[in-house]
ZAPA-682829 format. One record per residue (C-alpha): x negated, y negated, z negated. Coordinates in nm, 4 decimals, decimal comma. Example, Ala and Ser with C-alpha at 12.3 -4.5 7.8 and 13.67 -1.06 7.14 Angstrom:
// residues 2
+----------+----------+----------+
|        u |        v |        w |
+----------+----------+----------+
|  -1,2300 |   0,4500 |  -0,7800 |
|  -1,3670 |   0,1060 |  -0,7140 |
+----------+----------+----------+
END
This chain:
// residues 459
+----------+----------+----------+
|        u |        v |        w |
+----------+----------+----------+
|   1,3959 |  -8,1839 |   3,9822 |
|   1,7147 |  -8,3843 |   4,0318 |
|   1,6788 |  -8,6407 |   4,3093 |
|   1,7391 |  -9,0066 |   4,2302 |
|   2,0383 |  -9,1458 |   4,4204 |
|   2,1014 |  -9,5188 |   4,4559 |
|   2,3857 |  -9,7117 |   4,6160 |
|   2,2285 |  -9,9052 |   4,9029 |
|   2,4194 | -10,2232 |   4,9892 |
|   2,2713 | -10,2045 |   5,3381 |
|   2,4322 |  -9,8674 |   5,4179 |
|   2,7197 |  -9,9031 |   5,1685 |
|   2,6664 |  -9,5548 |   5,0351 |
|   2,4594 |  -9,3595 |   4,7852 |
|   2,1276 |  -9,2448 |   4,9272 |
|   1,8563 |  -9,0149 |   4,7974 |
|   1,5675 |  -9,2411 |   4,7057 |
|   1,2536 |  -9,1786 |   4,9119 |
|   0,9787 |  -9,4386 |   4,8709 |
|   0,7675 |  -9,5560 |   5,1624 |
|   0,4534 |  -9,4376 |   4,9834 |
|   0,4549 |  -9,1085 |   4,7982 |
|   0,4789 |  -9,1613 |   4,4220 |
|   0,4643 |  -9,5414 |   4,4430 |
|   0,7461 |  -9,7977 |   4,4467 |
|   0,7377 | -10,1618 |   4,5573 |
|   1,0217 | -10,3438 |   4,3822 |
|   1,1282 | -10,7097 |   4,4091 |
|   1,3845 | -10,8595 |   4,1697 |
|   1,5347 | -11,2037 |   4,2174 |
|   1,4284 | -11,4054 |   3,9153 |
|   1,5408 | -11,7293 |   3,7476 |
|   1,5692 | -12,0798 |   3,8828 |
|   1,4199 | -12,2584 |   3,5843 |
|   1,6326 | -12,5683 |   3,5369 |
|   1,8606 | -12,4426 |   3,2571 |
|   1,8947 | -12,1575 |   3,0088 |
|   1,9671 | -11,8219 |   3,1700 |
|   2,3259 | -11,7304 |   3,0813 |
|   2,4284 | -11,3768 |   2,9938 |
|   2,5685 | -11,3289 |   3,3451 |
|   2,2193 | -11,3921 |   3,4877 |
|   2,0746 | -11,1654 |   3,2219 |
|   2,2919 | -10,8746 |   3,3371 |
|   2,0912 | -10,8770 |   3,6617 |
|   1,7634 | -10,8668 |   3,4708 |
|   1,8887 | -10,5841 |   3,2471 |
|   1,9961 | -10,3919 |   3,5588 |
|   1,6552 | -10,4429 |   3,7184 |
|   1,4960 | -10,3254 |   3,3928 |
|   1,7090 | -10,0079 |   3,3842 |
|   1,6178 |  -9,9367 |   3,7460 |
|   1,2491 |  -9,9894 |   3,6664 |
|   1,2735 |  -9,7555 |   3,3666 |
|   1,4562 |  -9,4885 |   3,5685 |
|   1,1922 |  -9,5014 |   3,8405 |
|   0,9177 |  -9,4558 |   3,5797 |
|   1,1202 |  -9,1797 |   3,4078 |
|   1,1178 |  -8,9985 |   3,7420 |
|   0,7402 |  -9,0225 |   3,7572 |
|   0,7004 |  -9,3105 |   4,0008 |
|   0,4319 |  -9,5764 |   3,9707 |
|   0,6198 |  -9,9068 |   3,9872 |
|   0,4923 | -10,2402 |   4,1132 |
|   0,7615 | -10,4945 |   4,0290 |
|   0,7651 | -10,8591 |   4,1317 |
|   1,0091 | -11,1137 |   3,9877 |
|   0,9881 | -11,4659 |   4,1223 |
|   1,0099 | -11,7871 |   3,9246 |
|   1,1878 | -12,0503 |   4,1358 |
|   1,0311 | -12,3750 |   4,0175 |
|   1,1172 | -12,5987 |   4,3140 |
|   1,4792 | -12,6215 |   4,4272 |
|   1,7665 | -12,8709 |   4,4647 |
|   1,9078 | -12,8270 |   4,1124 |
|   1,5630 | -12,8606 |   3,9509 |
|   1,4915 | -13,1871 |   4,1342 |
|   1,8352 | -13,3249 |   4,0434 |
|   1,7859 | -13,2427 |   3,6732 |
|   1,4348 | -13,3923 |   3,6668 |
|   1,5631 | -13,7170 |   3,8226 |
|   1,8594 | -13,7320 |   3,5832 |
|   1,6377 | -13,6859 |   3,2774 |
|   1,3512 | -13,8998 |   3,4146 |
|   1,1042 | -13,6164 |   3,3662 |
|   0,8405 | -13,4485 |   3,5765 |
|   0,9603 | -13,1355 |   3,7533 |
|   0,6908 | -12,9332 |   3,5759 |
|   0,8264 | -13,0482 |   3,2376 |
|   1,1673 | -12,9078 |   3,3268 |
|   1,0448 | -12,5835 |   3,4801 |
|   0,7837 | -12,4891 |   3,2194 |
|   1,0292 | -12,5482 |   2,9346 |
|   1,3026 | -12,3268 |   3,0824 |
|   1,0520 | -12,0687 |   3,2024 |
|   0,9382 | -12,0315 |   2,8400 |
|   1,2998 | -11,9841 |   2,7259 |
|   1,3533 | -11,7223 |   2,9974 |
|   1,0625 | -11,5113 |   2,8760 |
|   1,1842 | -11,5427 |   2,5178 |
|   1,5295 | -11,4190 |   2,6235 |
|   1,4061 | -11,1153 |   2,8142 |
|   1,1812 | -11,0219 |   2,5215 |
|   1,4836 | -11,0288 |   2,2885 |
|   1,6662 | -10,7992 |   2,5311 |
|   1,3679 | -10,5608 |   2,5385 |
|   1,3274 | -10,6034 |   2,9136 |
|   0,9930 | -10,4660 |   3,0272 |
|   0,7617 | -10,7158 |   3,1914 |
|   0,7194 | -10,6991 |   3,5676 |
|   0,3687 | -10,6709 |   3,7087 |
|   0,3941 | -11,0168 |   3,8713 |
|   0,5942 | -11,3347 |   3,8045 |
|   0,4855 | -11,5614 |   4,0933 |
|   0,5889 | -11,9272 |   4,0870 |
|   0,7148 | -12,0736 |   4,4132 |
|   0,5000 | -12,3872 |   4,3855 |
|   0,1831 | -12,1779 |   4,3840 |
|   0,2679 | -12,0159 |   4,7180 |
|   0,3374 | -12,3169 |   4,9407 |
|   0,0453 | -12,2325 |   5,1715 |
|   0,1882 | -11,8863 |   5,2408 |
|   0,5355 | -12,0347 |   5,3016 |
|   0,3951 | -12,2784 |   5,5569 |
|   0,2191 | -11,9898 |   5,7339 |
|   0,5418 | -11,7867 |   5,7542 |
|   0,7337 | -12,0848 |   5,8940 |
|   0,4602 | -12,1428 |   6,1528 |
|   0,5073 | -11,7842 |   6,2745 |
|   0,8801 | -11,8430 |   6,3168 |
|   0,8188 | -12,1707 |   6,5023 |
|   0,5699 | -11,9993 |   6,7323 |
|   0,8297 | -11,7307 |   6,8140 |
|   1,0879 | -12,0081 |   6,8712 |
|   1,3223 | -11,8537 |   6,6178 |
|   1,2775 | -12,1650 |   6,4042 |
|   1,3208 | -12,5208 |   6,5317 |
|   1,2955 | -12,8785 |   6,4117 |
|   1,6255 | -13,0591 |   6,3655 |
|   1,6982 | -13,4252 |   6,4280 |
|   1,6433 | -13,4846 |   6,0564 |
|   1,2878 | -13,3442 |   6,1035 |
|   1,3596 | -13,0468 |   5,8758 |
|   1,2818 | -12,6948 |   6,0054 |
|   1,5734 | -12,4529 |   6,0544 |
|   1,6163 | -12,0829 |   6,1316 |
|   1,8238 | -12,0135 |   6,4432 |
|   2,0521 | -11,7265 |   6,3374 |
|   2,1727 | -11,6708 |   6,6954 |
|   1,8230 | -11,5458 |   6,7835 |
|   1,8247 | -11,2733 |   6,5207 |
|   2,0558 | -11,0045 |   6,6562 |
|   2,0931 | -10,8131 |   6,3279 |
|   2,2015 | -11,1175 |   6,1282 |
|   2,4891 | -11,0234 |   5,8993 |
|   2,4365 | -10,6507 |   5,8598 |
|   2,3812 | -10,6738 |   5,4824 |
|   2,6865 | -10,8876 |   5,4109 |
|   2,9311 | -10,7623 |   5,6792 |
|   2,9178 | -11,0752 |   5,8931 |
|   3,2344 | -10,9735 |   6,0786 |
|   3,4233 | -11,0976 |   5,7740 |
|   3,2639 | -11,4414 |   5,8091 |
|   3,2635 | -11,7178 |   6,0662 |
|   2,9405 | -11,7470 |   6,2643 |
|   2,8569 | -12,1107 |   6,3417 |
|   2,5498 | -12,1036 |   6,5644 |
|   2,3775 | -12,4358 |   6,6120 |
|   2,5393 | -12,5788 |   6,2997 |
|   2,2725 | -12,6630 |   6,0443 |
|   2,2909 | -12,6613 |   5,6665 |
|   2,0155 | -12,8110 |   5,4510 |
|   2,1620 | -12,7251 |   5,1100 |
|   2,0205 | -12,4149 |   4,9430 |
|   2,3691 | -12,2883 |   4,8584 |
|   2,6708 | -12,3313 |   5,0826 |
|   3,0103 | -12,2013 |   5,1946 |
|   3,0069 | -11,8261 |   5,1372 |
|   3,2477 | -11,7738 |   5,4282 |
|   3,0377 | -11,9370 |   5,6993 |
|   2,7019 | -11,8385 |   5,8494 |
|   2,4970 | -12,1325 |   5,9737 |
|   2,1405 | -12,2104 |   6,0727 |
|   1,9631 | -12,2439 |   5,7399 |
|   1,6774 | -12,4659 |   5,6320 |
|   1,3244 | -12,3292 |   5,6008 |
|   1,1461 | -12,6575 |   5,5306 |
|   1,3099 | -12,9778 |   5,4075 |
|   1,1678 | -13,3000 |   5,5427 |
|   1,0189 | -13,5272 |   5,2763 |
|   1,2612 | -13,7565 |   5,0937 |
|   1,2174 | -14,0319 |   4,8400 |
|   1,1970 | -13,9122 |   4,4778 |
|   1,1259 | -13,5544 |   4,5857 |
|   0,7973 | -13,3626 |   4,5806 |
|   0,6416 | -13,2851 |   4,9177 |
|   0,3482 | -13,1048 |   5,0754 |
|   0,1687 | -13,1874 |   5,4026 |
|   0,2078 | -12,9551 |   5,7054 |
|   0,1523 | -12,9650 |   6,0805 |
|   0,5311 | -12,9884 |   6,1262 |
|   0,5798 | -13,2711 |   5,8760 |
|   0,5591 | -13,3380 |   5,5044 |
|   0,8292 | -13,1784 |   5,2950 |
|   0,9166 | -12,8892 |   5,0661 |
|   1,0364 | -12,5319 |   5,1113 |
|   1,3968 | -12,4184 |   5,1243 |
|   1,5047 | -12,1659 |   4,8612 |
|   1,5276 | -11,8629 |   5,0910 |
|   1,1748 | -11,8831 |   5,2346 |
|   1,0316 | -11,8773 |   4,8819 |
|   1,1445 | -11,5221 |   4,8044 |
|   1,0439 | -11,3786 |   5,1425 |
|   0,6960 | -11,5245 |   5,1120 |
|   0,6287 | -11,4036 |   4,7581 |
|   0,7741 | -11,0579 |   4,8255 |
|   0,5551 | -11,0103 |   5,1335 |
|   0,2429 | -11,1398 |   4,9584 |
|   0,2664 | -10,9005 |   4,6632 |
|   0,4464 | -10,6003 |   4,8151 |
|   0,3679 | -10,6129 |   5,1872 |
|   0,5803 | -10,6725 |   5,4962 |
|   0,7946 | -10,3677 |   5,4155 |
|   0,8747 | -10,2398 |   5,0671 |
|   1,1170 | -10,0125 |   4,8858 |
|   1,3678 | -10,1967 |   4,6666 |
|   1,5136 | -10,5454 |   4,6338 |
|   1,7607 | -10,6114 |   4,3499 |
|   1,9814 | -10,8988 |   4,2439 |
|   2,3337 | -11,0074 |   4,1630 |
|   2,6129 | -10,9443 |   4,4116 |
|   2,6524 | -11,3200 |   4,4640 |
|   2,3069 | -11,3298 |   4,6269 |
|   2,3985 | -11,0928 |   4,9137 |
|   2,5104 | -11,3913 |   5,1208 |
|   2,3499 | -11,6205 |   5,2046 |
|   2,0281 | -11,5644 |   5,0114 |
|   1,9461 | -11,1997 |   5,0792 |
|   2,0906 | -11,2127 |   5,4289 |
|   1,8583 | -11,5018 |   5,5052 |
|   1,5627 | -11,3275 |   5,3444 |
|   1,6083 | -11,0333 |   5,5812 |
|   1,6442 | -11,2555 |   5,8869 |
|   1,3372 | -11,4741 |   5,8314 |
|   1,1173 | -11,1868 |   5,7118 |
|   1,1981 | -10,9394 |   5,9894 |
|   1,1916 | -11,2111 |   6,2555 |
|   0,8408 | -11,3092 |   6,1410 |
|   0,6921 | -10,9598 |   6,0963 |
|   0,8913 | -10,7439 |   6,3379 |
|   0,9237 | -10,4844 |   6,0597 |
|   1,2079 | -10,3671 |   5,8348 |
|   1,1913 | -10,5869 |   5,5260 |
|   1,3509 | -10,3714 |   5,2531 |
|   1,4658 | -10,0088 |   5,2497 |
|   1,7086 | -10,0191 |   4,9545 |
|   1,9170 | -10,3172 |   4,8419 |
|   2,0594 | -10,2819 |   4,4880 |
|   2,3194 | -10,5319 |   4,3627 |
|   2,4983 | -10,5609 |   4,0306 |
|   2,8480 | -10,7006 |   3,9832 |
|   2,9459 | -11,0193 |   3,7989 |
|   3,0079 | -11,0822 |   3,4336 |
|   3,3569 | -11,2329 |   3,4073 |
|   3,5082 | -11,4647 |   3,1475 |
|   3,8885 | -11,4690 |   3,1517 |
|   3,8632 | -11,2864 |   3,4852 |
|   3,6516 | -11,5620 |   3,6429 |
|   3,2867 | -11,5271 |   3,7393 |
|   3,0595 | -11,6615 |   3,4645 |
|   2,8761 | -11,9613 |   3,6108 |
|   2,7058 | -12,2821 |   3,5034 |
|   2,9097 | -12,4692 |   3,7647 |
|   3,2329 | -12,3560 |   3,5953 |
|   3,1045 | -12,4291 |   3,2448 |
|   3,2245 | -12,0881 |   3,1218 |
|   2,8873 | -11,9414 |   3,0346 |
|   2,7162 | -11,8212 |   2,7181 |
|   2,3482 | -11,7799 |   2,6377 |
|   2,1438 | -11,5533 |   2,4124 |
|   2,1217 | -11,8489 |   2,1743 |
|   2,5043 | -11,8449 |   2,1524 |
|   2,4887 | -11,4731 |   2,0748 |
|   2,2315 | -11,5207 |   1,7996 |
|   2,4251 | -11,8133 |   1,6505 |
|   2,7057 | -11,5649 |   1,5809 |
|   2,4563 | -11,3405 |   1,3973 |
|   2,4756 | -11,0780 |   1,6714 |
|   2,1705 | -10,8746 |   1,7729 |
|   2,0800 | -10,9551 |   2,1382 |
|   2,0390 | -10,5793 |   2,1882 |
|   2,4143 | -10,5510 |   2,1246 |
|   2,4578 | -10,7418 |   2,4513 |
|   2,2217 | -10,4984 |   2,6207 |
|   2,4318 | -10,2123 |   2,4764 |
|   2,7485 | -10,3777 |   2,6124 |
|   2,5950 | -10,4037 |   2,9596 |
|   2,4731 | -10,0428 |   2,9497 |
|   2,8223 |  -9,9293 |   2,8569 |
|   2,9532 | -10,0520 |   3,1924 |
|   2,8330 |  -9,9296 |   3,5329 |
|   2,6226 | -10,1949 |   3,7045 |
|   2,8487 | -10,1929 |   4,0135 |
|   3,1585 | -10,2637 |   3,8029 |
|   3,2733 | -10,6088 |   3,6956 |
|   3,2398 | -10,6625 |   3,3219 |
|   3,4895 | -10,8949 |   3,1537 |
|   3,3083 | -11,0539 |   2,8608 |
|   3,4824 | -11,1328 |   2,5330 |
|   3,3371 | -11,1944 |   2,1892 |
|   3,5551 | -10,9085 |   2,0654 |
|   3,3857 | -10,6699 |   2,3090 |
|   3,0431 | -10,7914 |   2,1990 |
|   3,1317 | -10,7394 |   1,8314 |
|   3,2485 | -10,3888 |   1,9200 |
|   2,9129 | -10,3281 |   2,0894 |
|   2,7334 | -10,4597 |   1,7793 |
|   2,9291 | -10,2199 |   1,5572 |
|   2,8643 |  -9,9274 |   1,7923 |
|   2,4914 | -10,0057 |   1,7949 |
|   2,4873 | -10,0376 |   1,4149 |
|   2,6628 |  -9,7000 |   1,3854 |
|   2,4085 |  -9,5458 |   1,6210 |
|   2,1227 |  -9,6909 |   1,4159 |
|   2,2796 |  -9,5472 |   1,0972 |
|   2,3037 |  -9,2017 |   1,2559 |
|   1,9386 |  -9,2229 |   1,3560 |
|   1,8351 |  -9,3331 |   1,0052 |
|   2,0097 |  -9,0227 |   0,8665 |
|   1,8322 |  -8,8049 |   1,1229 |
|   1,4954 |  -8,9597 |   1,0383 |
|   1,5544 |  -8,9154 |   0,6652 |
|   1,6340 |  -8,5455 |   0,6978 |
|   1,3948 |  -8,4503 |   0,9782 |
|   1,1122 |  -8,3133 |   0,7640 |
|   1,2939 |  -7,9865 |   0,7040 |
|   1,1878 |  -7,6905 |   0,9187 |
|   1,4602 |  -7,5655 |   1,1477 |
|   1,5002 |  -7,3150 |   1,4268 |
|   1,4688 |  -7,4551 |   1,7761 |
|   1,7339 |  -7,3931 |   2,0404 |
|   1,5261 |  -7,4672 |   2,3500 |
|   1,8090 |  -7,3861 |   2,5912 |
|   2,0395 |  -7,6401 |   2,4268 |
|   1,7662 |  -7,9040 |   2,4320 |
|   1,6858 |  -7,8355 |   2,7978 |
|   2,0556 |  -7,8521 |   2,8832 |
|   2,0783 |  -8,1998 |   2,7284 |
|   1,7656 |  -8,3222 |   2,9074 |
|   1,8837 |  -8,1808 |   3,2385 |
|   2,2300 |  -8,3347 |   3,2056 |
|   2,0792 |  -8,6683 |   3,1030 |
|   1,8478 |  -8,6761 |   3,4060 |
|   2,1242 |  -8,5700 |   3,6462 |
|   2,3532 |  -8,8424 |   3,5134 |
|   2,1082 |  -9,1328 |   3,5088 |
|   1,9810 |  -9,0302 |   3,8532 |
|   2,3356 |  -9,0576 |   3,9859 |
|   2,3135 |  -9,4287 |   4,0691 |
|   2,2028 |  -9,5380 |   3,7207 |
|   2,5128 |  -9,4155 |   3,5368 |
|   2,4335 |  -9,5665 |   3,1978 |
|   2,7867 |  -9,5344 |   3,0485 |
|   2,7799 |  -9,1560 |   3,0902 |
|   2,4229 |  -9,1247 |   2,9666 |
|   2,5153 |  -9,3222 |   2,6546 |
|   2,7958 |  -9,0712 |   2,5997 |
|   2,5407 |  -8,7894 |   2,6304 |
|   2,3207 |  -8,9608 |   2,3710 |
|   2,6111 |  -8,9902 |   2,1268 |
|   2,7127 |  -8,6274 |   2,1810 |
|   2,3564 |  -8,5117 |   2,1167 |
|   2,3185 |  -8,7248 |   1,8019 |
|   2,6360 |  -8,5723 |   1,6570 |
|   2,5560 |  -8,2151 |   1,7652 |
|   2,4877 |  -8,0094 |   1,4497 |
|   2,3330 |  -7,7285 |   1,6562 |
|   2,0273 |  -7,9379 |   1,7378 |
|   1,7468 |  -7,9573 |   1,4786 |
|   1,6845 |  -8,3044 |   1,3374 |
|   1,3215 |  -8,3092 |   1,4493 |
|   1,4288 |  -8,2210 |   1,8028 |
|   1,6945 |  -8,4908 |   1,7932 |
|   1,4225 |  -8,7448 |   1,7127 |
|   1,2279 |  -8,6354 |   2,0194 |
|   1,5350 |  -8,6533 |   2,2453 |
|   1,6359 |  -8,9946 |   2,1091 |
|   1,2873 |  -9,1273 |   2,1834 |
|   1,2975 |  -8,9726 |   2,5319 |
|   1,6425 |  -9,1107 |   2,6194 |
|   1,5513 |  -9,4549 |   2,4897 |
|   1,2887 |  -9,4816 |   2,7621 |
|   1,5921 |  -9,5655 |   2,9755 |
|   1,8178 |  -9,7480 |   2,7287 |
|   1,5542 |  -9,9759 |   2,5762 |
|   1,7526 | -10,0140 |   2,2528 |
|   1,4502 |  -9,9628 |   2,0244 |
|   1,6010 |  -9,6412 |   1,8915 |
|   1,2609 |  -9,5041 |   1,7913 |
|   1,1942 |  -9,8137 |   1,5780 |
|   1,5054 |  -9,7883 |   1,3623 |
|   1,4305 |  -9,8028 |   0,9913 |
|   1,6533 |  -9,8045 |   0,6869 |
|   1,6986 | -10,1638 |   0,5694 |
|   1,4993 | -10,2526 |   0,2612 |
|   1,7269 | -10,3083 |  -0,0360 |
|   1,6275 | -10,6134 |  -0,2461 |
|   1,5005 | -10,5287 |  -0,5932 |
|   1,7760 | -10,7361 |  -0,7556 |
|   2,0475 | -10,5362 |  -0,5754 |
|   1,8776 | -10,2082 |  -0,6604 |
|   1,8617 | -10,3013 |  -1,0308 |
|   2,2304 | -10,3976 |  -1,0321 |
|   2,3211 | -10,0683 |  -0,8631 |
|   2,1211 |  -9,8693 |  -1,1203 |
|   2,2943 | -10,0540 |  -1,4018 |
|   2,6335 |  -9,9842 |  -1,2446 |
|   2,5484 |  -9,6129 |  -1,2249 |
|   2,4618 |  -9,6082 |  -1,5969 |
|   2,7902 |  -9,7812 |  -1,6790 |
|   2,9810 |  -9,5184 |  -1,4832 |
|   2,7923 |  -9,2421 |  -1,6638 |
|   2,9057 |  -9,3981 |  -1,9923 |
|   3,2612 |  -9,4151 |  -1,8556 |
|   3,2559 |  -9,7960 |  -1,8661 |
|   3,4473 |  -9,8098 |  -1,5402 |
|   3,5841 | -10,1658 |  -1,5687 |
|   3,2343 | -10,3108 |  -1,6194 |
|   3,0961 | -10,0873 |  -1,3425 |
|   3,3658 | -10,2043 |  -1,1009 |
|   3,2947 | -10,5690 |  -1,1832 |
|   2,9262 | -10,5112 |  -1,1038 |
|   3,0214 | -10,3414 |  -0,7787 |
|   3,2174 | -10,6511 |  -0,6735 |
|   2,9170 | -10,8729 |  -0,7525 |
|   2,6970 | -10,6498 |  -0,5343 |
|   2,9492 | -10,6716 |  -0,2491 |
|   2,9599 | -11,0499 |  -0,2829 |
|   2,5834 | -11,0468 |  -0,2207 |
|   2,6352 | -10,8559 |   0,1046 |
|   2,5850 | -10,4915 |   0,0038 |
|   2,8204 | -10,1985 |  -0,0397 |
|   2,7841 |  -9,8916 |  -0,2617 |
|   2,9077 |  -9,5475 |  -0,1620 |
|   2,9271 |  -9,2897 |  -0,4408 |
|   2,8405 |  -8,9298 |  -0,3525 |
|   2,8098 |  -8,6018 |  -0,5422 |
|   2,4327 |  -8,6537 |  -0,5484 |
|   2,4329 |  -9,0154 |  -0,6598 |
|   2,4996 |  -9,3316 |  -0,4614 |
|   2,3964 |  -9,4987 |  -0,1365 |
|   2,3504 |  -9,8717 |  -0,0797 |
|   2,3934 | -10,0291 |   0,2618 |
|   2,4166 | -10,3818 |   0,3954 |
|   2,7703 | -10,4905 |   0,4816 |
|   2,8074 | -10,5306 |   0,8579 |
|   2,8582 | -10,8806 |   0,9862 |
|   3,2167 | -10,9618 |   1,0716 |
|   3,3311 | -11,1911 |   1,3520 |
+----------+----------+----------+
END
C-alpha cells in the first residue's frame, strides 16, 4: 500500500505519516471565532481539514477530530458591546451560520466541537501548572503571562530567527505584530464590561492561545498526531500553543503540523480587517452552487496561494456542471452488460491513491477523475463504482447526481415542437424552440430524437 506523505511545517519537508497509535489518528483543527460570518478564505482551511480527514479514513485510519469553537475573545467582546447584546447572543448566532456553511460545502462533521467557555476550569488548571513551574508569571496589570525566554524551543515552528525576540516585553492582545515574539497573555485580568471567572490568581478570562491547548489536550491527550490550520496561524497562535502545552506537560505536543495557504483577492490576503472578503451567502446570491467553491479549492494545491475571482468561480461552476452531466450520461447507460478490464481499473485506483497520498494532491487527483470519466475503455458500471470511490475524497456529491426533472409544461412544448418538425413546419418549430429557451431550457436534436437540458447560469 502506498504510504501517506504530508508536508510537516515543523520539519519543513514531506514525511511519511506514522500515527502515535497504530490505526488511530488524533487530529485537531483550528475552528471559527464566532463573531462574524466565516469568509471563503476561512472556509478553505475547513475544506483542507476535511480533505485530510477523508484521506486518513480512505487509508483505513480511525480518525478522532476536534475542532474548537472560540466563543470568548477580544473581537467577540467588542462586537457584543457595540451591538449591546449578550456575548452568547453573538456567538450562538454565528456558530449556527458556521455549521450551515460547512454543511453546504459537504464538510464532514468532526467528532467534537468544544466551546471555549465550557472549558474554563481546564484552562485554569493548565495555567496553574505553568505558574507552579515559574514559566508563567503575573504582570503589573495582574494578568498572567508566559515567559518565552524560559522555553528554549520557542520559535522552532515559525523560524524565530527571522523575527525579533523581545523577552520581558508583554502583550495582552490576542493578535499582534507578526514580526516580534513577546511574552503572551494566558489569563487577562478582569475588566469592566467584560466577562470574568474567579481563580486563585485573580478574576479574569482566558487568552486566545490557552483555549486551543486546553481543548486539544482534553480530547486528544498531551501528545497527538495532527494539528491543522491556516498559514497565518503559525505565528503567534500555533507557536504559543506549542510553548504553553509542552512547558506544562513536558511532552511533545503535536507530531505533524499541516497548514494551508491564503485565499487572495487582487493579490492581497482575504481578511475581514481589509474588507475584501466574500461569504457563502455571497456565492449563493450569484446563483452559484457552494460545491463549486469546494471544486475551486480542490483544483489548487492546499500549500499554494489561490487568487479568487468571480470569473474563476464561474469556471469552477461550469466544470462541475460538465462533470455532473458526464456522470448523468454514465448513470443512464450503465445498465448494459460490459466486459470488465480489471487491470485498467486497478491502475486507476492505484494512481489515484498514490497521487492523493502525495501530500493531498487534489488537483492531480481531479485530473485522474476526469480522465477516467472520459475513458471509453472502462465499462459504465465500473465507472460508477470508481466515481463513488474517488468522491470519498472530493466530497462533491458525485454519487448523488441525478438528471434534472423537466417541467411538464416544457416537455409538452418540446413534444409539440418535434411534431412540427416532423410536419416540416420549421418556422413554427423554431419559434417554439425560442420560447423554450426563454424559459431556461435548451433542446438538442439528435438522430434518435431530442434532449432537453436546463441552460447553465451565466455570470
